[in-house]
C-alpha positions, -999 to 999 in steps of 0.1 A, spaced: -119 660 534 -119 622 540 -98 611 569 -78 579 563 -69 555 591 -46 525 586 -47 495 610 -15 475 607 -16 439 620 18 422 624 9 388 609 13 368 577 -22 353 582 -43 373 557 -75 359 574 -68 381 604 -77 411 582 -113 399 582 -113 391 619 -101 426 628 -124 441 602 -153 423 620 -142 439 653 -141 473 637 -175 469 620 -191 458 653 -176 488 671 -186 513 644 -222 499 643 -224 500 681 -215 537 679 -243 544 654 -221 548 623 -233 540 588 -207 516 573 -199 503 539 -174 474 536 -157 472 503 -142 439 495 -118 426 468 -142 400 452 -174 381 455 -159 354 477 -146 380 501 -180 397 502 -196 364 510 -171 356 537 -175 390 554 -214 387 551 -212 354 569 -189 367 596 -212 397 602 -244 376 602 -230 354 630 -220 384 651 -242 415 644 -276 413 659 -286 450 654 -275 478 632 -277 458 600 -297 486 583 -266 508 587 -243 483 570 -236 474 534 -210 450 520 -200 448 483 -171 444 459 -187 462 429 -186 498 438 -202 527 456 -232 520 479 -265 534 468 -272 551 501 -252 575 523 -226 559 546 -202 576 571 -174 552 570 -157 531 543 -139 500 555 -117 490 526 -107 453 524 -97 456 488 -61 458 475 -68 490 457 -81 525 465 -119 525 457 -127 553 433 -155 565 456 -136 567 489 -137 605 490 -175 604 493 -171 591 529 -162 610 561 -135 584 568 -118 555 552 -104 526 572 -77 503 558 -68 470 575 -34 456 564 -16 424 574 20 436 573 35 401 571 16 392 539 15 402 503 -10 428 513 18 449 528 30 462 494 -5 470 482 -11 488 515 20 509 510 8 518 475 -26 529 489 -8 549 516 13 567 490 -18 574 469 -37 591 498 -6 610 509 2 623 475 -33 638 473 -31 655 507 -56 633 527 -50 634 564 -35 600 574 -32 581 606 -20 547 614 -19 524 644 -3 490 649 -25 463 662 -11 434 682 -21 401 665 -37 388 697 -61 418 696 -71 409 661 -90 378 671 
């Protein structure tokens, strides 16, 4: 069963979601994970690709980023930057949700939390200090 981890950032700056997602992605790739980042739209996909291109020097073959749907190849971890639960999340070992709690994303994050909880997925969450999400 897919494990779901929520990372809560106390900020109203929605851009910090991408900054912290970049840190998570770099850490996961450094640990040899296969990662798929699911974004909300084409602009978000492009922004995340640019951030990663500037910071990830190796491990790119274990990374995919898209807003359309499920990746074609097997991935260990889903990093969801969308405002909805992706229909394919359960095909991953783990799903990571990064939520800025001071923004409009908070309500959507609560909805996703309820969705996972109502279906019995194991949930964890941790609060991230804004200064760590740089």
